[in-house]
ZAMARGU-4260 file (C-alpha; in steps of 0.2 Angstrom, whole numbers, plus 5000, padded with zeros to 4 digits):
<rodrens>
0) 5792/4300/6013 | 5776/4301/6004 | 5768/4298/6022 | 5776/4311/6032 | 5772/4323/6017
5) 5754/4319/6019 | 5755/4321/6037 | 5762/4337/6036 | 5750/4343/6022 | 5737/4337/6035
10) 5743/4348/6047 | 5745/4363/6038 | 5727/4363/6031 | 5722/4363/6051 | 5733/4375/6056
15) 5736/4389/6042 | 5723/4398/6029 | 5708/4392/6037 | 5702/4410/6044 | 5705/4420/6061
20) 5705/4408/6076 | 5699/4413/6093 | 5716/4422/6098 | 5716/4432/6081 | 5719/4451/6087
25) 5703/4462/6088 | 5701/4474/6072 | 5699/4493/6077 | 5693/4506/6065 | 5708/4507/6055
30) 5702/4491/6047 | 5694/4494/6031 | 5678/4485/6035 | 5675/4492/6051 | 5680/4510/6046
35) 5665/4509/6032 | 5653/4503/6046 | 5659/4519/6058 | 5656/4529/6041 | 5639/4522/6040
40) 5632/4524/6056 | 5638/4543/6058 | 5631/4545/6041 | 5614/4539/6048 | 5614/4554/6061
45) 5621/4568/6048 | 5612/4562/6034 | 5598/4550/6037 | 5607/4537/6026 | 5618/4524/6026
50) 5624/4529/6009 | 5638/4540/6015 | 5648/4541/5997 | 5633/4550/5991 | 5634/4563/6001
55) 5649/4573/5995 | 5637/4586/5986 | 5626/4587/5999 | 5625/4607/6007 | 5611/4616/6017
60) 5610/4626/6031 | 5600/4618/6044 | 5599/4631/6056 | 5612/4628/6070 | 5621/4644/6070
65) 5637/4638/6060 | 5630/4642/6041 | 5632/4629/6029 | 5632/4611/6034 | 5641/4601/6019
70) 5648/4585/6013 | 5653/4568/6020 | 5652/4572/6039 | 5644/4590/6040 | 5659/4601/6037
75) 5651/4619/6042 | 5655/4638/6036 | 5655/4643/6052 | 5667/4632/6061 | 5681/4632/6048
80) 5682/4616/6042 | 5674/4619/6027 | 5686/4633/6024 | 5700/4620/6025 | 5692/4607/6013
85) 5692/4620/5998 | 5709/4623/6002 | 5714/4608/6001 | 5705/4605/5984 | 5712/4620/5977
90) 5728/4615/5982 | 5725/4600/5974 | 5715/4608/5957 | 5719/4626/5955 | 5705/4635/5946
95) 5692/4623/5953 | 5673/4631/5955 | 5674/4634/5973 | 5691/4643/5974 | 5683/4662/5971
100) 5675/4659/5985 | 5688/4658/5999 | 5689/4675/6003 | 5670/4674/6007 | 5672/4657/6016
105) 5687/4665/6027 | 5676/4680/6032 | 5661/4669/6039 | 5672/4658/6050 | 5664/4660/6067
110) 5646/4664/6064 | 5633/4660/6052 | 5633/4672/6037 | 5631/4668/6019 | 5638/4684/6013
115) 5646/4682/5998 | 5642/4662/5995 | 5624/4661/5992 | 5616/4649/5979 | 5632/4652/5968
120) 5641/4643/5983 | 5630/4629/5984 | 5627/4627/5966 | 5646/4626/5965 | 5648/4612/5978
125) 5637/4602/5973 | 5644/4604/5955 | 5660/4597/5957 | 5655/4582/5970 | 5661/4569/5958
130) 5677/4577/5956 | 5690/4564/5964 | 5701/4579/5970 | 5686/4586/5979 | 5682/4571/5987
135) 5699/4567/5991 | 5700/4584/6000 | 5683/4579/6011 | 5691/4564/6016 | 5708/4571/6018
140) 5700/4584/6031 | 5689/4571/6040 | 5702/4559/6044 | 5716/4571/6049 | 5704/4584/6060
145) 5692/4569/6065 | 5694/4552/6062 | 5712/4550/6066 | 5714/4560/6081 | 5698/4550/6088
150) 5705/4533/6084 | 5722/4539/6091 | 5714/4545/6108 | 5703/4530/6108 | 5717/4517/6107
155) 5727/4526/6120 | 5713/4525/6131 | 5713/4505/6128 | 5695/4506/6117 | 5689/4495/6106
160) 5680/4497/6089 | 5665/4502/6096 | 5676/4514/6108 | 5683/4521/6095 | 5668/4523/6085
165) 5661/4532/6101 | 5675/4545/6103 | 5675/4548/6083 | 5656/4553/6082 | 5660/4565/6097
170) 5674/4573/6087 | 5662/4575/6072 | 5645/4582/6082 | 5655/4590/6095 | 5673/4596/6090
175) 5690/4594/6100 | 5688/4609/6111 | 5676/4619/6118 | 5668/4635/6110 | 5655/4646/6112
180) 5639/4638/6118 | 5646/4620/6114 | 5655/4606/6125 | 5669/4600/6116 | 5675/4580/6114
185) 5692/4586/6126 | 5678/4592/6140 | 5667/4577/6139 | 5682/4564/6139 | 5687/4572/6154
190) 5673/4572/6164 | 5669/4552/6157 | 5687/4550/6165 | 5681/4556/6182 | 5667/4544/6181
195) 5676/4530/6177 | 5692/4522/6174 | 5696/4517/6156 | 5702/4502/6150 | 5721/4507/6151
200) 5719/4511/6168 | 5712/4495/6174 | 5693/4499/6169 | 5679/4489/6163 | 5676/4495/6145
205) 5655/4494/6145 | 5657/4505/6162 | 5668/4518/6154 | 5659/4520/6138 | 5643/4523/6148
210) 5649/4536/6159 | 5659/4542/6142 | 5639/4543/6134 | 5633/4551/6150 | 5644/4568/6148
215) 5638/4567/6132 | 5621/4567/6134 | 5623/4581/6145 | 5635/4589/6133 | 5621/4588/6119
220) 5608/4594/6130 | 5617/4611/6134 | 5618/4616/6115 | 5604/4626/6109 | 5604/4620/6091
225) 5605/4601/6099 | 5593/4593/6111 | 5588/4576/6105 | 5601/4563/6112 | 5594/4549/6102
230) 5611/4547/6092 | 5618/4542/6109 | 5602/4535/6117 | 5596/4523/6105 | 5611/4519/6095
235) 5628/4519/6104 | 5621/4515/6121 | 5611/4502/6113 | 5628/4495/6106 | 5637/4496/6123
240) 5623/4487/6132 | 5621/4474/6118 | 5643/4471/6121 | 5644/4474/6102 | 5663/4480/6106
245) 5669/4475/6088 | 5654/4484/6082 | 5650/4466/6076 | 5635/4464/6065 | 5619/4464/6064
250) 5620/4481/6070 | 5601/4489/6072 | 5596/4506/6080 | 5587/4521/6079 | 5592/4538/6076
255) 5580/4554/6077 | 5566/4543/6075 | 5572/4533/6060 | 5576/4515/6061 | 5593/4508/6052
260) 5602/4491/6052 | 5618/4485/6044 | 5620/4466/6041 | 5635/4465/6033 | 5653/4463/6039
</rodrens>
Protein backbone atom coordinates (compact mmCIF):
# COMPACT_ATOMS: atom_id res chain seq x y z
CA UNK A 1 0.00 0.00 0.00
CA UNK A 2 2.81 2.39 0.92
CA UNK A 3 4.46 1.74 -2.45
CA UNK A 4 1.21 2.52 -4.29
CA UNK A 5 0.73 5.77 -2.38
CA UNK A 6 4.26 6.87 -3.19
CA UNK A 7 3.69 6.10 -6.87
CA UNK A 8 0.42 8.07 -6.84
CA UNK A 9 2.12 11.04 -5.17
CA UNK A 10 4.87 10.98 -7.79
CA UNK A 11 2.30 10.94 -10.60
CA UNK A 12 0.45 13.90 -9.11
CA UNK A 13 3.68 15.83 -8.77
CA UNK A 14 4.34 15.32 -12.46
CA UNK A 15 0.83 16.19 -13.68
CA UNK A 16 -0.45 18.92 -11.39
CA UNK A 17 0.55 22.16 -9.64
CA UNK A 18 3.62 22.62 -11.82
CA UNK A 19 2.49 25.61 -13.87
CA UNK A 20 0.72 25.74 -17.24
CA UNK A 21 1.65 23.15 -19.77
CA UNK A 22 2.03 23.58 -23.53
CA UNK A 23 -1.70 23.10 -24.04
CA UNK A 24 -2.71 25.75 -21.48
CA UNK A 25 -5.30 28.19 -22.86
CA UNK A 26 -4.03 31.53 -24.14
CA UNK A 27 -4.83 34.56 -22.01
CA UNK A 28 -6.57 37.59 -23.46
CA UNK A 29 -6.80 41.10 -22.07
CA UNK A 30 -9.38 39.95 -19.52
CA UNK A 31 -6.38 38.53 -17.64
CA UNK A 32 -5.34 41.22 -15.10
CA UNK A 33 -1.64 41.04 -16.00
CA UNK A 34 -2.37 41.38 -19.73
CA UNK A 35 -4.81 44.22 -19.08
CA UNK A 36 -2.15 46.06 -17.09
CA UNK A 37 0.26 45.73 -20.02
CA UNK A 38 -2.42 47.19 -22.30
CA UNK A 39 -2.92 50.12 -19.91
CA UNK A 40 0.82 50.80 -19.87
CA UNK A 41 1.05 50.64 -23.66
CA UNK A 42 -1.79 53.15 -24.06
CA UNK A 43 -0.27 55.40 -21.39
CA UNK A 44 3.03 55.51 -23.28
CA UNK A 45 1.17 57.09 -26.21
CA UNK A 46 -1.33 59.20 -24.28
CA UNK A 47 0.90 60.44 -21.46
CA UNK A 48 4.52 59.56 -22.37
CA UNK A 49 4.83 57.29 -19.32
CA UNK A 50 4.13 53.69 -18.35
CA UNK A 51 2.73 54.79 -14.99
CA UNK A 52 -0.91 54.88 -16.06
CA UNK A 53 -2.18 54.86 -12.48
CA UNK A 54 -0.63 58.30 -11.95
CA UNK A 55 -2.78 59.85 -14.70
CA UNK A 56 -6.17 60.18 -12.99
CA UNK A 57 -5.46 63.85 -12.24
CA UNK A 58 -3.95 64.72 -15.62
CA UNK A 59 -5.80 67.42 -17.58
CA UNK A 60 -4.85 69.87 -20.34
CA UNK A 61 -5.96 71.15 -23.73
CA UNK A 62 -3.59 69.55 -26.24
CA UNK A 63 -4.93 71.60 -29.14
CA UNK A 64 -6.63 68.77 -31.03
CA UNK A 65 -10.02 70.45 -31.27
CA UNK A 66 -11.56 68.28 -28.54
CA UNK A 67 -11.28 70.70 -25.64
CA UNK A 68 -9.73 69.36 -22.46
CA UNK A 69 -8.07 65.94 -22.48
CA UNK A 70 -7.82 64.25 -19.10
CA UNK A 71 -7.51 61.13 -17.01
CA UNK A 72 -6.24 57.61 -17.58
CA UNK A 73 -7.04 57.37 -21.30
CA UNK A 74 -7.59 60.97 -22.35
CA UNK A 75 -11.30 61.62 -21.79
CA UNK A 76 -12.29 64.76 -23.71
CA UNK A 77 -14.69 67.56 -22.88
CA UNK A 78 -15.55 67.90 -26.56
CA UNK A 79 -16.45 64.26 -27.16
CA UNK A 80 -18.69 63.71 -24.14
CA UNK A 81 -16.82 60.95 -22.34
CA UNK A 82 -15.43 63.44 -19.80
CA UNK A 83 -19.01 64.44 -19.06
CA UNK A 84 -19.89 60.78 -18.48
CA UNK A 85 -16.99 60.41 -16.04
CA UNK A 86 -18.21 63.38 -13.99
CA UNK A 87 -21.79 62.10 -14.09
CA UNK A 88 -20.64 58.70 -12.81
CA UNK A 89 -18.58 60.37 -10.11
CA UNK A 90 -21.48 62.55 -9.02
CA UNK A 91 -23.80 59.55 -8.80
CA UNK A 92 -21.31 57.89 -6.46
CA UNK A 93 -20.22 61.04 -4.60
CA UNK A 94 -22.95 63.74 -4.62
CA UNK A 95 -21.66 67.21 -3.85
CA UNK A 96 -18.16 66.54 -5.19
CA UNK A 97 -15.97 69.38 -6.44
CA UNK A 98 -16.76 68.67 -10.12
CA UNK A 99 -20.54 68.46 -9.87
CA UNK A 100 -21.09 72.19 -10.35
CA UNK A 101 -19.41 71.99 -13.76
CA UNK A 102 -21.92 69.51 -15.20
CA UNK A 103 -24.00 72.17 -17.03
CA UNK A 104 -20.86 73.59 -18.65
CA UNK A 105 -19.61 70.13 -19.63
CA UNK A 106 -22.94 69.37 -21.30
CA UNK A 107 -22.78 72.67 -23.18
CA UNK A 108 -19.28 72.16 -24.65
CA UNK A 109 -19.81 68.66 -26.08
CA UNK A 110 -19.09 68.76 -29.80
CA UNK A 111 -16.49 71.52 -29.68
CA UNK A 112 -13.32 72.76 -28.01
CA UNK A 113 -14.77 75.53 -25.83
CA UNK A 114 -13.64 76.06 -22.23
CA UNK A 115 -16.64 78.24 -21.42
CA UNK A 116 -17.79 77.71 -17.86
CA UNK A 117 -14.78 75.50 -17.13
CA UNK A 118 -11.31 77.09 -17.18
CA UNK A 119 -8.81 77.02 -14.33
CA UNK A 120 -11.47 76.39 -11.70
CA UNK A 121 -12.43 73.16 -13.44
CA UNK A 122 -8.92 71.90 -14.15
CA UNK A 123 -7.85 72.60 -10.57
CA UNK A 124 -10.89 70.77 -9.22
CA UNK A 125 -10.19 67.79 -11.52
CA UNK A 126 -6.63 67.52 -10.22
CA UNK A 127 -7.76 68.00 -6.63
CA UNK A 128 -10.10 64.98 -6.62
CA UNK A 129 -7.63 62.67 -8.38
CA UNK A 130 -6.99 60.60 -5.25
CA UNK A 131 -10.67 60.06 -4.48
CA UNK A 132 -11.41 56.36 -4.93
CA UNK A 133 -14.89 57.15 -6.26
CA UNK A 134 -13.40 59.40 -8.95
CA UNK A 135 -10.91 56.74 -9.98
CA UNK A 136 -13.66 54.15 -10.16
CA UNK A 137 -15.71 56.49 -12.34
CA UNK A 138 -12.82 56.80 -14.79
CA UNK A 139 -12.19 53.05 -14.78
CA UNK A 140 -15.86 52.30 -15.38
CA UNK A 141 -16.16 54.73 -18.29
CA UNK A 142 -12.93 53.39 -19.82
CA UNK A 143 -14.06 49.79 -19.55
CA UNK A 144 -17.70 50.16 -20.60
CA UNK A 145 -17.09 52.54 -23.51
CA UNK A 146 -13.71 51.42 -24.82
CA UNK A 147 -12.06 48.37 -23.29
CA UNK A 148 -14.95 45.90 -23.02
CA UNK A 149 -16.44 46.56 -26.49
CA UNK A 150 -12.98 46.41 -28.11
CA UNK A 151 -12.08 43.12 -26.44
CA UNK A 152 -15.48 41.60 -27.23
CA UNK A 153 -15.18 42.54 -30.92
CA UNK A 154 -11.61 41.21 -31.05
CA UNK A 155 -12.62 37.92 -29.44
CA UNK A 156 -15.43 37.56 -31.99
CA UNK A 157 -12.84 38.09 -34.73
CA UNK A 158 -10.68 35.35 -33.21
CA UNK A 159 -7.85 37.66 -32.16
CA UNK A 160 -5.18 37.07 -29.55
CA UNK A 161 -4.14 39.37 -26.71
CA UNK A 162 -2.15 41.52 -29.15
CA UNK A 163 -5.11 41.82 -31.50
CA UNK A 164 -7.35 42.72 -28.59
CA UNK A 165 -4.93 45.47 -27.61
CA UNK A 166 -4.73 46.74 -31.20
CA UNK A 167 -8.54 47.08 -31.23
CA UNK A 168 -8.61 48.71 -27.80
CA UNK A 169 -6.02 51.34 -28.69
CA UNK A 170 -7.97 52.16 -31.86
CA UNK A 171 -11.14 52.59 -29.79
CA UNK A 172 -9.30 54.96 -27.44
CA UNK A 173 -7.81 57.13 -30.17
CA UNK A 174 -10.57 57.11 -32.79
CA UNK A 175 -13.78 56.19 -30.98
CA UNK A 176 -16.19 53.61 -32.35
CA UNK A 177 -18.01 55.59 -35.03
CA UNK A 178 -16.89 58.20 -37.55
CA UNK A 179 -17.22 61.82 -36.50
CA UNK A 180 -16.57 65.12 -38.23
CA UNK A 181 -12.96 65.07 -39.40
CA UNK A 182 -12.26 61.62 -37.94
CA UNK A 183 -12.46 57.98 -38.97
CA UNK A 184 -13.76 55.65 -36.27
CA UNK A 185 -12.95 52.06 -35.33
CA UNK A 186 -15.97 50.71 -37.22
CA UNK A 187 -14.70 52.06 -40.55
CA UNK A 188 -11.10 51.04 -39.83
CA UNK A 189 -12.19 47.46 -39.15
CA UNK A 190 -14.45 47.38 -42.22
CA UNK A 191 -11.50 48.37 -44.42
CA UNK A 192 -9.31 45.73 -42.78
CA UNK A 193 -11.87 42.97 -43.34
CA UNK A 194 -12.07 43.99 -47.01
CA UNK A 195 -8.31 43.51 -47.30
CA UNK A 196 -7.79 40.34 -45.23
CA UNK A 197 -9.85 37.71 -43.43
CA UNK A 198 -9.68 37.74 -39.62
CA UNK A 199 -8.91 34.43 -37.87
CA UNK A 200 -12.63 33.85 -37.23
CA UNK A 201 -13.01 33.51 -41.01
CA UNK A 202 -9.95 31.32 -41.41
CA UNK A 203 -7.45 34.10 -42.02
CA UNK A 204 -3.92 34.49 -40.70
CA UNK A 205 -3.86 36.75 -37.65
CA UNK A 206 -0.62 38.56 -38.45
CA UNK A 207 -1.76 39.29 -42.01
CA UNK A 208 -5.11 40.55 -40.75
CA UNK A 209 -3.53 42.77 -38.08
CA UNK A 210 -1.21 44.24 -40.71
CA UNK A 211 -4.28 45.11 -42.80
CA UNK A 212 -6.00 46.64 -39.77
CA UNK A 213 -2.93 48.73 -38.96
CA UNK A 214 -2.70 49.86 -42.60
CA UNK A 215 -6.28 51.09 -42.36
CA UNK A 216 -5.56 52.77 -39.06
CA UNK A 217 -2.54 54.64 -40.42
CA UNK A 218 -4.75 55.99 -43.20
CA UNK A 219 -7.28 57.09 -40.58
CA UNK A 220 -4.61 58.84 -38.51
CA UNK A 221 -3.33 60.75 -41.52
CA UNK A 222 -6.83 61.95 -42.39
CA UNK A 223 -7.22 63.69 -39.04
CA UNK A 224 -5.97 67.29 -38.88
CA UNK A 225 -4.87 66.82 -35.26
CA UNK A 226 -3.06 63.50 -35.83
CA UNK A 227 -0.37 62.88 -38.41
CA UNK A 228 2.30 60.96 -36.48
CA UNK A 229 1.62 57.24 -36.96
CA UNK A 230 4.47 56.01 -34.74
CA UNK A 231 1.87 54.75 -32.27
CA UNK A 232 1.25 52.11 -34.93
CA UNK A 233 4.43 51.83 -36.96
CA UNK A 234 7.09 51.70 -34.23
CA UNK A 235 4.97 50.00 -31.59
CA UNK A 236 2.03 47.79 -32.60
CA UNK A 237 3.41 46.90 -36.03
CA UNK A 238 6.68 45.89 -34.37
CA UNK A 239 4.85 43.52 -32.01
CA UNK A 240 2.96 41.96 -34.93
CA UNK A 241 6.11 41.36 -36.96
CA UNK A 242 7.89 39.93 -33.91
CA UNK A 243 5.01 37.48 -33.51
CA UNK A 244 4.18 38.61 -29.97
CA UNK A 245 0.54 37.62 -30.29
CA UNK A 246 0.26 37.02 -26.54
CA UNK A 247 2.00 40.31 -25.69
CA UNK A 248 4.96 38.30 -24.47
CA UNK A 249 7.53 40.36 -22.63
CA UNK A 250 9.98 41.92 -23.04
CA UNK A 251 8.16 44.45 -25.19
CA UNK A 252 10.31 47.21 -26.66
CA UNK A 253 8.85 50.05 -28.72
CA UNK A 254 8.94 53.73 -29.60
CA UNK A 255 6.09 56.19 -29.78
CA UNK A 256 6.28 59.87 -30.72
CA UNK A 257 10.08 59.65 -30.56
CA UNK A 258 10.31 58.19 -27.04
CA UNK A 259 11.53 54.68 -26.23
CA UNK A 260 9.78 52.31 -23.82
CA UNK A 261 10.24 48.80 -22.48
CA UNK A 262 8.18 46.37 -20.41
CA UNK A 263 10.09 43.49 -18.88
CA UNK A 264 7.55 42.10 -16.43
CA UNK A 265 4.82 39.54 -17.07
